[in-house]
Residue frames relative to the residue before (quaternion, step in Angstrom):
aa qw qx qy qz dx dy dz
M 1.0000 0.0000 0.0000 0.0000 0.00 0.00 0.00
M 0.2245 -0.7880 0.5653 0.0951 3.51 -0.61 1.23
L 0.2957 -0.7204 0.5947 0.1996 3.56 -1.05 0.84
S 0.5272 -0.6036 0.4822 0.3538 3.55 -1.23 0.51
E 0.7017 -0.4757 0.3119 0.4289 3.59 -1.26 0.32
Y 0.6889 0.4817 -0.3306 0.4290 3.68 0.75 -0.79
Q 0.6119 0.5469 -0.3176 0.4750 3.53 1.17 -0.77
S 0.6767 0.4926 -0.3138 0.4483 3.55 0.86 -0.97
K 0.6760 0.4899 -0.3198 0.4481 3.58 0.92 -0.82
E 0.6000 0.5712 -0.3472 0.4395 3.58 1.01 -0.76
L 0.6580 0.5091 -0.2897 0.4732 3.57 0.99 -0.92
L 0.6904 0.4818 -0.2905 0.4548 3.55 0.90 -0.98
S 0.6350 0.5490 -0.3307 0.4313 3.59 0.97 -0.71
Q 0.5964 0.5664 -0.3468 0.4508 3.60 1.28 -0.40
Y 0.7151 0.3926 -0.2047 0.5410 3.52 1.36 -0.33
G 0.7012 -0.5420 0.2626 0.3815 3.50 1.08 0.68
V 0.5022 0.6126 -0.4440 0.4187 3.64 1.33 0.16
L 0.3874 -0.7329 0.5165 0.2146 3.52 -0.79 1.08
I 0.0412 -0.7838 0.6194 0.0165 3.61 -1.04 0.81
P 0.5984 -0.5613 0.4174 0.3907 3.62 -1.14 0.45
D 0.5447 -0.5954 0.4674 0.3610 3.55 -1.09 0.60
G 0.1655 0.8218 -0.5223 0.1562 3.71 -0.67 1.03
K 0.1514 -0.7652 0.6205 0.0814 3.56 -1.30 0.38
L 0.3627 -0.7197 0.5480 0.2241 3.54 -1.20 0.62
A 0.0588 -0.7921 0.6068 -0.0302 3.55 -1.03 0.93
Q 0.2507 -0.7670 0.5761 0.1301 3.53 -1.21 0.83
S 0.7537 0.2629 -0.1691 0.5782 3.55 1.23 0.15
A 0.6064 -0.5866 0.3914 0.3674 3.58 -1.20 0.58
E 0.6258 0.5416 -0.3233 0.4587 3.55 1.09 -0.77
A 0.6598 0.4759 -0.3144 0.4893 3.60 0.94 -0.81
A 0.6254 0.5485 -0.3553 0.4264 3.61 0.98 -0.73
E 0.6658 0.4990 -0.3011 0.4659 3.51 0.99 -0.88
A 0.6654 0.5402 -0.2790 0.4331 3.57 0.97 -0.89
L 0.6473 0.5353 -0.2964 0.4546 3.54 1.14 -0.84
C 0.5202 0.6740 -0.4121 0.3246 3.57 1.15 -0.42
K 0.6146 0.5717 -0.3439 0.4209 3.53 1.10 -0.78
D 0.7013 0.4696 -0.2718 0.4624 3.62 1.20 -0.59
I 0.6496 0.5014 -0.3112 0.4794 3.57 1.32 -0.06
N 0.3534 -0.7434 0.5381 0.1814 3.58 -0.72 1.04
A 0.3840 0.7165 -0.4814 0.3276 3.63 0.07 1.29
R 0.3596 -0.6958 0.5784 0.2281 3.47 -1.37 0.53
K 0.7474 0.0719 -0.0435 0.6590 3.48 1.39 -0.37
Y 0.3235 -0.7617 0.5509 0.1080 3.59 -1.20 0.88
V 0.2429 -0.6801 0.6734 0.1581 3.46 -1.51 0.34
V 0.1568 -0.7304 0.6595 0.0842 3.65 -1.00 0.89
K 0.0146 -0.8183 0.5721 -0.0537 3.52 -0.69 1.25
A 0.4115 -0.6880 0.5387 0.2590 3.53 -0.93 0.95
Q 0.2269 -0.7628 0.5848 0.1571 3.51 -1.02 0.73
I 0.1567 0.7587 -0.6036 0.1881 3.53 -0.26 1.42
N 0.5608 -0.6448 0.4183 0.3078 3.59 -1.20 0.29
A 0.6650 0.4518 -0.3061 0.5098 3.62 1.22 0.19
G 0.4628 -0.6717 0.5019 0.2876 3.54 -1.30 0.45
G 0.6657 0.5318 -0.3648 0.3754 3.48 -1.28 -0.03
R 0.3890 0.7560 -0.4628 0.2509 3.52 1.29 0.22
G 0.5462 0.6364 -0.3808 0.3895 3.65 1.14 -0.52
L 0.6956 0.4445 -0.2416 0.5100 3.50 1.00 -0.97
A 0.7093 0.4592 -0.2570 0.4691 3.64 1.13 -0.35
G 0.5983 -0.5971 0.3350 0.4162 3.56 1.31 0.22
G 0.4755 0.6975 -0.4178 0.3359 3.55 1.21 0.53
I 0.7056 0.3407 -0.2209 0.5807 3.54 1.33 0.13
K 0.1009 0.8059 -0.5763 0.0906 3.61 -0.56 1.17
F 0.3676 -0.6918 0.5764 0.2327 3.60 -1.17 0.63
A 0.0422 -0.7810 0.6231 -0.0002 3.46 -1.27 0.65
A 0.4022 -0.7594 0.4703 0.2011 3.55 -0.90 1.01
T 0.8057 0.1729 -0.0598 0.5634 3.59 1.08 -0.64
P 0.6585 -0.5075 0.3663 0.4178 3.68 -1.23 0.36
S 0.6365 0.5201 -0.3420 0.4554 3.59 1.01 -0.65
S 0.6383 0.5135 -0.3088 0.4833 3.59 1.13 -0.73
V 0.5786 0.5550 -0.3631 0.4747 3.54 1.19 -0.67
A 0.6670 0.4849 -0.3309 0.4588 3.59 0.82 -0.92
E 0.6196 0.5523 -0.3580 0.4276 3.62 0.87 -0.73
E 0.6934 0.4913 -0.2546 0.4615 3.50 0.83 -1.14
A 0.6509 0.5098 -0.3026 0.4741 3.55 1.01 -0.83
R 0.6409 0.5349 -0.3180 0.4494 3.58 0.96 -0.83
A 0.6712 0.4921 -0.2811 0.4778 3.52 1.02 -0.83
M 0.6796 0.5345 -0.2562 0.4322 3.54 1.06 -0.86
L 0.6896 0.5268 -0.2497 0.4296 3.51 0.89 -1.22
G 0.8025 0.2320 -0.1993 0.5123 3.54 -0.76 1.02
S 0.5387 0.6137 -0.3806 0.4340 3.57 1.31 -0.25
T 0.3741 -0.6991 0.5665 0.2245 3.64 -1.31 0.31
L 0.1856 -0.7796 0.5942 0.0687 3.54 -0.75 1.03
V 0.0277 -0.7777 0.6262 0.0489 3.54 -0.80 0.90
T 0.0337 -0.8019 0.5941 -0.0540 3.57 -0.67 1.25
E 0.7166 -0.4089 0.3509 0.4429 3.58 -1.36 -0.10
Q 0.7542 0.3853 -0.2029 0.4915 3.56 1.16 -0.58
T 0.5903 0.5063 -0.3996 0.4853 3.60 1.18 0.32
S 0.5682 -0.5048 0.4747 0.4439 3.58 -1.29 -0.08
T 0.6792 -0.4630 0.3583 0.4427 3.54 -1.26 -0.12
L 0.6085 0.5223 -0.3548 0.4807 3.57 1.26 -0.26
G 0.4048 -0.7337 0.4788 0.2619 3.65 1.15 -0.15
E 0.4301 -0.6580 0.5613 0.2588 3.48 -1.53 -0.28
T 0.3981 -0.7206 0.5159 0.2368 3.48 -0.93 0.91
V 0.3921 -0.7068 0.5442 0.2250 3.62 -0.96 0.85
K 0.0862 -0.8291 0.5520 0.0192 3.58 -0.50 1.18
S 0.7890 0.0982 -0.0389 0.6052 3.53 1.41 -0.43
V 0.2006 -0.7767 0.5847 0.1210 3.47 -1.26 0.46
Y 0.3209 -0.7338 0.5713 0.1793 3.54 -1.09 0.61
I 0.1683 -0.7810 0.5970 0.0730 3.59 -0.64 1.11
E 0.0204 0.8400 -0.5291 0.1184 3.52 -0.51 1.19
A 0.5413 -0.6216 0.4599 0.3304 3.55 -1.15 0.58
A 0.4028 -0.6929 0.5279 0.2811 3.62 -0.80 0.92
I 0.2533 -0.7837 0.5572 0.1055 3.60 -0.96 0.86
D 0.3804 -0.6864 0.5729 0.2365 3.56 -1.05 0.73
I 0.0956 -0.8396 0.5347 -0.0016 3.61 -0.20 1.36
A 0.3338 -0.7295 0.5713 0.1733 3.50 -1.11 0.93
Q 0.7940 -0.0876 0.0917 0.5945 3.57 1.01 -0.95
N 0.2665 -0.7629 0.5691 0.1518 3.53 -1.10 0.86
Y 0.0349 -0.7798 0.6240 0.0369 3.57 -1.08 0.77
F 0.3433 -0.6859 0.5884 0.2559 3.61 -1.27 0.19
I 0.0212 0.7966 -0.6027 0.0411 3.56 -0.85 0.97
A 0.0937 0.7767 -0.6191 0.0683 3.66 -0.87 0.82
I 0.1723 -0.7235 0.6592 0.1112 3.51 -1.33 0.58
S 0.1025 0.7577 -0.6388 0.0859 3.57 -0.98 0.95
F 0.5749 -0.5647 0.4618 0.3705 3.52 -1.32 -0.36
D 0.4245 -0.6640 0.5594 0.2569 3.63 -0.96 0.82
P 0.3671 -0.7647 0.4747 0.2350 3.64 -0.43 1.09
N 0.6353 0.5210 -0.3179 0.4732 3.61 1.19 -0.38
S 0.7863 0.2775 -0.1689 0.5256 3.65 0.74 -0.89
G 0.3611 -0.7233 0.5185 0.2786 3.67 1.03 -0.52
M 0.5856 0.5629 -0.3766 0.4454 3.55 1.20 0.36
P 0.6221 -0.5582 0.3583 0.4159 3.62 -1.11 0.47
I 0.1360 -0.7810 0.6074 0.0508 3.50 -1.17 0.69
L 0.2854 -0.7327 0.5880 0.1893 3.61 -1.00 0.72
L 0.0974 -0.7548 0.6461 0.0578 3.49 -1.02 0.92
A 0.0204 0.8314 -0.5474 0.0936 3.60 -0.71 1.01
S 0.0149 -0.7854 0.6188 -0.0022 3.54 -1.17 0.54
D 0.3787 -0.7103 0.5213 0.2835 3.64 -0.97 0.64
I 0.6509 0.4225 -0.3612 0.5170 3.59 1.18 0.45
G 0.0439 0.8065 -0.5831 0.0878 3.53 -0.60 1.23
G 0.4991 0.6725 -0.4476 0.3135 3.49 -1.27 0.18
V 0.7489 -0.4375 0.2424 0.4347 3.59 -1.25 0.03
E 0.7123 0.4597 -0.2798 0.4507 3.56 1.10 -0.38
F 0.3735 0.7764 -0.4458 0.2429 3.58 1.36 0.01
E 0.6839 0.4973 -0.3295 0.4201 3.58 0.73 -1.05
Q 0.6240 0.5545 -0.3219 0.4466 3.69 0.95 -0.78
L 0.7026 0.4505 -0.2648 0.4829 3.41 0.94 -1.03
A 0.6326 0.5158 -0.3511 0.4588 3.62 0.96 -0.63
R 0.6465 0.4943 -0.3439 0.4685 3.65 0.98 -0.61
M 0.6698 0.4817 -0.3214 0.4648 3.66 1.03 -0.59
D 0.7944 0.1183 -0.0200 0.5954 3.61 1.10 -0.73
S 0.2931 -0.7771 0.5303 0.1700 3.59 -0.38 1.13
N 0.6010 0.5715 -0.3666 0.4218 3.61 1.13 -0.45
V 0.4727 0.6559 -0.4733 0.3499 3.61 1.17 -0.04
V 0.7418 0.3424 -0.2104 0.5369 3.65 1.02 -0.64
K 0.1558 -0.7627 0.6251 0.0571 3.55 -0.93 1.03
T 0.2294 -0.7960 0.5470 0.1206 3.65 -1.07 0.74
H 0.0262 -0.7807 0.6244 -0.0060 3.57 -1.17 0.53
P 0.4919 -0.6470 0.5024 0.2950 3.60 -0.93 0.95
F 0.1672 -0.8162 0.5458 0.0892 3.59 -0.68 1.16
E 0.1453 -0.8422 0.5192 -0.0059 3.43 0.15 1.54
D 0.7110 -0.4256 0.3590 0.4294 3.47 -1.40 0.14
D 0.5754 -0.6205 0.4148 0.3344 3.59 -1.18 0.74
T 0.2674 0.6985 -0.6363 0.1889 3.61 -0.51 1.30
P 0.7149 -0.4351 0.3285 0.4378 3.58 -1.32 0.21
E 0.6863 0.5078 -0.2816 0.4380 3.48 0.87 -0.93
A 0.6421 0.5164 -0.2856 0.4894 3.56 1.05 -0.91
R 0.6556 0.5276 -0.3092 0.4429 3.53 0.94 -0.78
T 0.6389 0.5280 -0.3143 0.4629 3.57 1.08 -0.82
Q 0.6644 0.4992 -0.3002 0.4683 3.52 1.07 -0.89
L 0.6292 0.5406 -0.3229 0.4556 3.55 1.01 -0.83
A 0.6623 0.5281 -0.3010 0.4381 3.53 0.94 -1.02
A 0.6160 0.5367 -0.3199 0.4798 3.59 1.12 -0.76
F 0.6604 0.5169 -0.3015 0.4536 3.53 0.89 -0.94
L 0.6635 0.4749 -0.3016 0.4931 3.60 0.88 -0.85
K 0.6135 0.5646 -0.3790 0.4016 3.61 0.85 -0.72
E 0.6059 0.5762 -0.3135 0.4501 3.52 1.15 -0.72
L 0.6855 0.4601 -0.2494 0.5062 3.58 1.33 -0.51
G 0.5828 -0.6016 0.3622 0.4090 3.45 1.38 -0.15
I 0.5480 0.5561 -0.4117 0.4700 3.53 1.42 0.31
D 0.0530 0.7902 -0.6035 0.0922 3.60 -0.35 1.24
D 0.4526 0.6594 -0.4272 0.4218 3.60 0.69 1.12
T 0.2734 -0.7781 0.5281 0.2023 3.69 -0.29 1.14
D 0.5564 0.6035 -0.4451 0.3580 3.74 0.97 -0.32
V 0.5817 0.5934 -0.3740 0.4118 3.59 1.17 -0.48
L 0.5432 0.6320 -0.3914 0.3903 3.61 1.11 -0.53
D 0.6457 0.5163 -0.3158 0.4656 3.59 0.90 -0.88
V 0.6505 0.5475 -0.2936 0.4371 3.49 0.95 -0.92
L 0.6898 0.4753 -0.2472 0.4869 3.52 0.87 -1.11
Y 0.6700 0.4619 -0.3265 0.4808 3.70 0.90 -0.71
G 0.6262 0.5206 -0.3634 0.4526 3.53 1.09 -0.47
A 0.6158 0.5202 -0.3196 0.4980 3.52 1.20 -0.62
R 0.6375 0.5239 -0.3218 0.4643 3.56 1.06 -0.68
Q 0.6505 0.4964 -0.3316 0.4697 3.52 1.00 -0.70
A 0.6223 0.5225 -0.3485 0.4673 3.57 1.05 -0.64
F 0.6061 0.5724 -0.3204 0.4499 3.59 1.14 -0.75
M 0.7384 0.4292 -0.2236 0.4697 3.55 0.77 -1.16
E 0.7461 0.4485 -0.2645 0.4149 3.65 0.80 -0.86
N 0.7262 0.4013 -0.2352 0.5063 3.59 1.22 -0.31
D 0.4861 -0.6767 0.4476 0.3247 3.64 1.16 0.40
L 0.2545 0.7836 -0.5277 0.2068 3.64 0.79 0.88
T 0.2686 -0.7348 0.5894 0.2013 3.53 -1.17 0.45
L 0.7832 0.0592 -0.0361 0.6179 3.57 1.14 -0.41
L 0.0038 0.7520 -0.6588 0.0216 3.52 -1.18 0.83
E 0.0011 0.8191 -0.5626 0.1117 3.56 -0.27 1.28
I 0.0302 -0.7555 0.6544 -0.0028 3.57 -0.99 1.06
N 0.2528 0.7634 -0.5535 0.2166 3.53 -0.45 1.21
P 0.4858 -0.3535 -0.7819 0.1665 1.50 -0.94 2.25
F 0.3269 -0.6461 0.6591 0.2035 3.48 -1.40 0.66
A 0.0564 -0.8854 0.4584 -0.0518 3.50 -0.06 1.37
R 0.2852 -0.6685 0.6537 0.2109 3.50 -1.27 0.65
T 0.3269 -0.7608 0.5349 0.1681 3.57 -0.53 1.19
K 0.6565 -0.5275 0.3810 0.3816 3.59 -1.33 0.28
N 0.7014 0.4237 -0.3028 0.4866 3.55 1.22 -0.24
G 0.6473 -0.5780 0.2914 0.4025 3.57 1.40 0.45
K 0.5241 0.6368 -0.4120 0.3873 3.57 1.22 0.12
W 0.2944 -0.7232 0.5855 0.2182 3.64 -1.16 0.52
M 0.0028 -0.8331 0.5399 -0.1202 3.56 -0.75 1.20
A 0.3789 -0.6867 0.5757 0.2311 3.49 -1.19 0.76
I 0.2168 -0.7800 0.5769 0.1088 3.58 -0.29 1.32
D 0.7884 -0.0473 -0.0054 0.6134 3.65 0.94 -0.63
A 0.0653 -0.8105 0.5819 0.0148 3.58 -1.06 0.55
K 0.1202 -0.7599 0.6375 0.0418 3.51 -1.24 0.67
I 0.0029 0.8038 -0.5941 0.0305 3.57 -0.72 0.97
A 0.1491 -0.7495 0.6417 0.0654 3.59 -1.20 0.88
C 0.2287 -0.7703 0.5886 0.0885 3.50 -0.89 1.09
D 0.5118 -0.6248 0.4933 0.3229 3.59 -1.19 0.60
K 0.3793 -0.7379 0.5021 0.2441 3.63 -0.46 1.07
N 0.6409 0.5431 -0.3301 0.4305 3.57 1.05 -0.66
A 0.6506 0.5020 -0.3188 0.4723 3.63 1.24 -0.21
V 0.3940 0.7244 -0.4981 0.2681 3.70 1.21 0.03
F 0.6100 0.5753 -0.3874 0.3832 3.66 0.96 -0.73
R 0.7538 0.3468 -0.2324 0.5075 3.65 1.09 -0.56
R 0.7330 0.3023 -0.2155 0.5700 3.54 1.30 0.01
P 0.1303 -0.8532 0.5024 0.0514 3.53 0.48 1.24
E 0.5599 0.6143 -0.3890 0.3972 3.63 1.20 -0.47
L 0.5576 0.6166 -0.3869 0.3990 3.56 1.21 -0.32
E 0.5443 0.6189 -0.3975 0.4034 3.57 1.14 -0.58
S 0.6780 0.4849 -0.2996 0.4641 3.56 0.80 -0.99
L 0.6225 0.5272 -0.3457 0.4637 3.68 1.07 -0.60
M 0.6070 0.5575 -0.3489 0.4461 3.51 1.12 -0.79
A 0.6715 0.4959 -0.3079 0.4565 3.60 0.97 -0.95
D 0.6437 0.4992 -0.3324 0.4753 3.62 0.98 -0.87
R 0.6589 0.5322 -0.3277 0.4185 3.61 0.97 -0.74
G 0.5745 -0.6361 0.3714 0.3569 3.60 1.22 -0.17
M 0.3361 0.7525 -0.4912 0.2820 3.51 1.32 0.34
S 0.4717 -0.7075 0.4343 0.2973 3.68 -0.77 0.87
A 0.6563 -0.5163 0.3570 0.4187 3.55 -1.13 0.42
S 0.6261 0.5414 -0.3145 0.4647 3.62 0.98 -0.85
E 0.6861 0.4734 -0.2981 0.4651 3.57 0.88 -0.88
M 0.6551 0.4999 -0.3205 0.4672 3.57 0.98 -0.73
E 0.6182 0.5244 -0.3350 0.4803 3.62 1.12 -0.73
A 0.6380 0.5133 -0.3282 0.4708 3.60 0.98 -0.77
Q 0.6181 0.5549 -0.3302 0.4483 3.59 1.00 -0.77
R 0.6905 0.4768 -0.2905 0.4600 3.55 0.94 -0.85
N 0.7260 0.3859 -0.2313 0.5201 3.56 1.23 -0.31
N 0.6122 -0.6126 0.3419 0.3648 3.63 1.07 0.73
I 0.5633 0.5477 -0.3989 0.4728 3.54 1.14 0.65
N 0.2469 -0.7185 0.6288 0.1654 3.62 -0.98 0.90
L 0.0476 0.8262 -0.5537 0.0919 3.56 -0.44 1.13
V 0.0008 0.7909 -0.6119 0.0053 3.63 -0.88 0.83
K 0.3517 -0.7579 0.5178 0.1841 3.59 -0.58 1.12
L 0.1044 -0.7572 0.6448 0.0014 3.48 -1.01 1.07
S 0.6179 -0.6272 0.3733 0.2923 3.51 -1.37 0.25
G 0.5240 0.6807 -0.3932 0.3279 3.67 1.20 0.10
D 0.4876 -0.6577 0.4922 0.2956 3.61 -1.30 -0.40
I 0.6327 0.4820 -0.3613 0.4867 3.61 1.20 0.31
G 0.3034 -0.7522 0.5660 0.1476 3.49 -0.62 1.32
V 0.1746 -0.8004 0.5715 0.0477 3.56 -0.96 0.97
V 0.1079 -0.7758 0.6212 0.0235 3.55 -0.91 1.03
A 0.2078 0.7927 -0.5539 0.1472 3.67 -0.29 1.01
N 0.2565 -0.7364 0.6026 0.1697 3.56 -1.17 0.57
G 0.7471 0.3026 -0.2937 0.5138 3.42 -0.31 1.48
A 0.4711 -0.7007 0.4264 0.3244 3.62 -0.74 0.88
G 0.6539 0.5200 -0.3175 0.4486 3.54 0.93 -0.90
L 0.6568 0.5019 -0.3071 0.4715 3.61 0.96 -0.85
G 0.6494 0.5216 -0.3165 0.4539 3.55 0.96 -0.79
L 0.6523 0.4940 -0.3175 0.4793 3.58 0.95 -0.91
A 0.6618 0.5218 -0.3008 0.4464 3.57 0.89 -0.94
T 0.6357 0.5384 -0.3179 0.4527 3.56 1.05 -0.82
N 0.6531 0.5179 -0.2930 0.4683 3.56 1.01 -0.95
D 0.6040 0.5609 -0.3248 0.4638 3.55 0.98 -0.85
M 0.7297 0.4173 -0.2833 0.4617 3.55 0.72 -1.11
I 0.5911 0.5575 -0.3874 0.4355 3.67 1.00 -0.43
I 0.6557 0.4962 -0.2989 0.4843 3.52 1.00 -0.90
D 0.6616 0.4948 -0.3221 0.4622 3.59 0.89 -0.93
A 0.7008 0.4324 -0.2938 0.4853 3.69 1.04 -0.54
G 0.6417 -0.5820 0.3206 0.3831 3.64 1.21 0.23
G 0.5523 0.6062 -0.3714 0.4354 3.49 1.35 0.35
K 0.3001 -0.7410 0.5710 0.1865 3.54 -1.29 0.09
P 0.3217 -0.7616 0.5314 0.1846 3.61 -0.49 1.19
A 0.3615 -0.7313 0.5421 0.2014 3.58 -1.03 0.79
N 0.8180 0.0421 -0.0015 0.5737 3.59 1.18 -0.25
F 0.2990 -0.6379 0.6532 0.2773 3.52 -1.40 0.10
M 0.0094 0.7873 -0.6164 0.0117 3.61 -0.92 0.82
D 0.0166 0.7398 -0.6726 0.0089 3.50 -1.13 0.80
I 0.2702 -0.7513 0.5953 0.0905 3.55 -0.59 1.36
R 0.3326 -0.7701 0.5040 0.2058 3.59 -0.39 1.21
T 0.6411 -0.5382 0.4017 0.3714 3.61 -1.28 0.53
T 0.6820 0.4729 -0.3023 0.4689 3.66 1.15 -0.50
A 0.5056 0.6605 -0.4409 0.3371 3.69 1.15 0.02
K 0.3091 -0.7176 0.6097 0.1333 3.40 -1.19 0.99
S 0.6960 -0.4825 0.2983 0.4403 3.59 -1.21 0.20
F 0.6392 0.5223 -0.3282 0.4593 3.62 1.04 -0.55
D 0.6003 0.5308 -0.3564 0.4806 3.54 1.17 -0.61
I 0.6580 0.5127 -0.2980 0.4641 3.56 0.98 -0.93
A 0.5945 0.5572 -0.3500 0.4623 3.57 1.09 -0.73
K 0.6488 0.5177 -0.3253 0.4531 3.63 0.89 -0.86
G 0.6461 0.5169 -0.3153 0.4647 3.56 0.94 -0.90
V 0.6797 0.4903 -0.2883 0.4632 3.62 0.97 -0.86
E 0.6165 0.5454 -0.3364 0.4575 3.57 1.12 -0.78
L 0.6087 0.5547 -0.3526 0.4444 3.61 1.07 -0.66
L 0.6494 0.4984 -0.3097 0.4836 3.54 1.10 -0.84
L 0.6555 0.5239 -0.3132 0.4448 3.62 0.92 -0.87
A 0.6635 0.4993 -0.2939 0.4734 3.63 1.17 -0.62
D 0.5726 0.6164 -0.3670 0.3968 3.57 1.22 -0.35
P 0.3238 -0.7959 0.4696 0.2030 3.66 -0.32 1.11
Q 0.5879 0.5787 -0.3722 0.4255 3.62 1.29 -0.28
I 0.6454 0.5788 -0.3089 0.3913 3.64 1.10 -0.64
K 0.2080 -0.7974 0.5583 0.0959 3.58 -0.81 0.98
V 0.8078 0.0315 0.0722 0.5842 3.51 1.08 -0.69
I 0.3042 -0.7755 0.5353 0.1397 3.60 -1.09 0.78
L 0.1196 -0.7700 0.6168 0.1109 3.63 -0.87 0.80
M 0.2158 -0.7364 0.6353 0.0864 3.50 -1.06 1.03
N 0.0528 0.7574 -0.6484 0.0566 3.65 -0.64 1.05
I 0.1182 0.8227 -0.5287 0.1722 3.56 0.04 1.37
H 0.0704 -0.7421 0.6656 0.0370 3.50 -1.06 0.87
G 0.2567 -0.7865 0.5432 0.1430 3.60 -0.41 1.20
G 0.3761 0.6957 -0.5432 0.2821 3.47 -0.88 1.05
G 0.7545 0.3316 -0.2647 0.5006 3.57 -1.24 0.31
M 0.7847 -0.2571 0.2184 0.5201 3.64 -0.76 -0.99
T 0.7367 0.4063 -0.2440 0.4824 3.65 1.10 -0.16
A 0.1511 -0.8024 0.5762 0.0379 3.48 -0.15 1.31
A 0.6476 -0.5869 0.3509 0.3363 3.55 -1.21 0.78
D 0.6561 0.5106 -0.3254 0.4505 3.56 1.01 -0.77
T 0.5507 0.5790 -0.4042 0.4451 3.67 1.15 -0.44
V 0.6509 0.5067 -0.2960 0.4816 3.58 0.89 -0.98
A 0.6526 0.5240 -0.3051 0.4543 3.62 0.88 -0.98
E 0.6361 0.5114 -0.3221 0.4796 3.64 1.01 -0.82
G 0.6571 0.5104 -0.3336 0.4431 3.54 0.91 -0.79
V 0.6265 0.4980 -0.3399 0.4939 3.63 0.97 -0.83
N 0.6602 0.5144 -0.3396 0.4291 3.65 0.81 -0.81
F 0.6493 0.5093 -0.3205 0.4650 3.57 0.97 -0.85
A 0.6531 0.5042 -0.3393 0.4518 3.62 0.97 -0.85
Y 0.6668 0.4944 -0.3144 0.4605 3.68 0.93 -0.83
S 0.6564 0.5522 -0.3050 0.4138 3.61 1.10 -0.70
R 0.7166 0.4137 -0.1970 0.5258 3.44 1.49 -0.65
S 0.6955 0.4512 -0.2583 0.4960 3.56 1.24 0.01
D 0.4036 -0.7097 0.5303 0.2285 3.57 -1.16 0.63
H 0.6580 0.4955 -0.2768 0.4949 3.46 1.32 -0.36
H 0.0210 0.8480 -0.5279 0.0428 3.60 -0.17 1.20
L 0.1765 -0.8092 0.5590 0.0393 3.47 0.03 1.41
P 0.5490 -0.5881 0.4678 0.3659 3.64 -1.14 0.48
V 0.2058 -0.7930 0.5671 0.0845 3.47 -1.12 0.78
V 0.1500 -0.7546 0.6344 0.0750 3.53 -0.99 0.84
A 0.0339 -0.8615 0.5060 -0.0257 3.61 -0.59 1.03
H 0.0327 -0.7428 0.6670 0.0476 3.43 -1.16 0.78
M 0.0418 0.8154 -0.5720 0.0787 3.64 -0.37 1.17
S 0.0484 0.7709 -0.6320 0.0626 3.55 -0.99 0.89
G 0.6914 0.4885 -0.3420 0.4079 3.58 -1.34 0.04
H 0.8508 -0.2540 0.1511 0.4346 3.44 -1.45 -0.39
N 0.8605 0.0452 -0.0759 0.5018 3.52 -0.82 1.18
A 0.2709 0.7974 -0.4987 0.2051 3.64 1.23 0.45
E 0.6805 0.4806 -0.3146 0.4549 3.59 0.85 -0.94
W 0.6334 0.5121 -0.3313 0.4762 3.58 1.04 -0.68
G 0.6064 0.5459 -0.3444 0.4644 3.63 1.02 -0.69
I 0.6626 0.5026 -0.3045 0.4643 3.59 0.83 -0.92
K 0.6482 0.5342 -0.3159 0.4413 3.55 0.96 -0.88
I 0.6184 0.5373 -0.3363 0.4645 3.53 1.06 -0.91
L 0.6659 0.5190 -0.3092 0.4378 3.63 0.74 -0.99
N 0.6952 0.4739 -0.2654 0.4708 3.59 0.99 -0.87
D 0.6752 0.5053 -0.2870 0.4544 3.52 0.88 -0.98
R 0.7149 0.4366 -0.2443 0.4886 3.62 0.99 -0.83
K 0.4580 -0.7335 0.4088 0.2917 3.62 1.26 0.23
V 0.2493 0.7199 -0.5879 0.2719 3.55 0.99 0.89
P 0.4479 -0.7105 0.4607 0.2870 3.69 -0.84 0.90
V 0.2111 0.8181 -0.4933 0.2070 3.54 0.45 1.22
E 0.1287 -0.6847 0.7036 0.1395 3.49 -1.47 0.50
T 0.2196 -0.8002 0.5514 0.0863 3.52 -0.91 0.92
F 0.0795 -0.7973 0.5977 0.0283 3.61 -0.96 0.71
E 0.5124 -0.6784 0.4491 0.2747 3.56 -1.14 0.68
T 0.7888 0.2580 -0.1377 0.5407 3.59 1.19 -0.53
M 0.6243 -0.5652 0.3941 0.3682 3.51 -1.12 0.54
S 0.6697 0.5210 -0.2987 0.4368 3.47 0.93 -1.17
A 0.6729 0.4738 -0.3281 0.4638 3.65 0.90 -0.74
A 0.6377 0.5215 -0.3404 0.4534 3.62 0.97 -0.60
I 0.6852 0.4783 -0.2708 0.4780 3.49 0.97 -0.84
A 0.5831 0.5265 -0.3760 0.4913 3.60 1.06 -0.55
R 0.7205 0.4566 -0.2934 0.4317 3.55 0.75 -0.92
V 0.6515 0.5071 -0.3295 0.4581 3.64 0.99 -0.76
V 0.6220 0.5240 -0.3396 0.4725 3.58 1.06 -0.60
E 0.6083 0.5593 -0.3145 0.4671 3.60 1.09 -0.85
I 0.6930 0.4653 -0.2789 0.4749 3.58 0.88 -0.93
S 0.6452 0.5192 -0.3254 0.4564 3.59 0.99 -0.74
K 0.6915 0.4489 -0.2748 0.4947 3.59 1.14 -0.51
G 0.6905 -0.4883 0.2574 0.4675 3.67 1.23 0.33
G 0.3880 0.7314 -0.4792 0.2913 3.63 1.29 0.15
R 0.5444 -0.6199 0.4543 0.3360 3.61 -1.09 0.69
T 0.2951 -0.6974 0.6233 0.1951 3.54 -1.37 0.65
R 0.5787 -0.6121 0.3987 0.3625 3.47 -1.19 0.46
């Protein structure tokens, strides 16, 4: 779950990371009025969307006066930004962040994530920051350097200072800022904390000019405050309902509903649907903690979507989610809904045969196939007007 820029900065500021003075606005009039509360000689108007690359797409504008802020906000609000990280449909700008423009001496890139090998926090850093960082990093992997981000000890600080010195950062004050960011990362169940640019201002301060934070969706149960952040972020009602029922759901623009257990399997299924000429209506990942009634809620959300013509089940029973548990969830959903879409199913792994028997015995309108490719070919056929049995 990605937080928007202003949410990310608010969180970082609670851990001692300096941020520019700023306010959120949903209208041009509010944007202009808020300028009086921002200590600035010049302003920045920033579109609040859930994807990066907005600067190159016109989502960041400078303004010299409050009236200019209003003009930029008016042009931005309600517009659609298409970036490298959005779909071709782009994202609609529903709010803007009005911020004090900062005199920057040097831009850097800083991020904290987990090392997949050790499972411990790792610091990623570059002496090149700003709007062109991602493009440069794709062209040259050596742009980003990594360093194990260990607990705050004198020895770890010495090693971190030496690492930063190689990037041209020879200032011990930055260590407190970075360890504050690390504390935010660890205490809030984050999976990614990115500051770009991480700037040294002309008066020698270190500041997060822009920030991106990803929270672990599986930690929502112990951090209920994240639910309000999801609503502020613009997550749809169906996506939030799925989250509450141990389902990761992302609405897409197609007409084939997808039920899959596992993020990788869900992504692969959507890719195969597209390759076969179909259009998935959603991404779904049934979490390992989901029970049959949770799965039923996820399927009910698909049945209630007027765009969906057919549902594809691609289930591999294993780990903590057996195939028959998913089948029971589908059956519960169909028993509680008057809208019975055709189902195409490919089920394998633990209790797959029992899961198929449940679907057939409970009169779910299902066709089953032994291979993914056959199931996908059939579901695409139905979505394009092919007859069901």
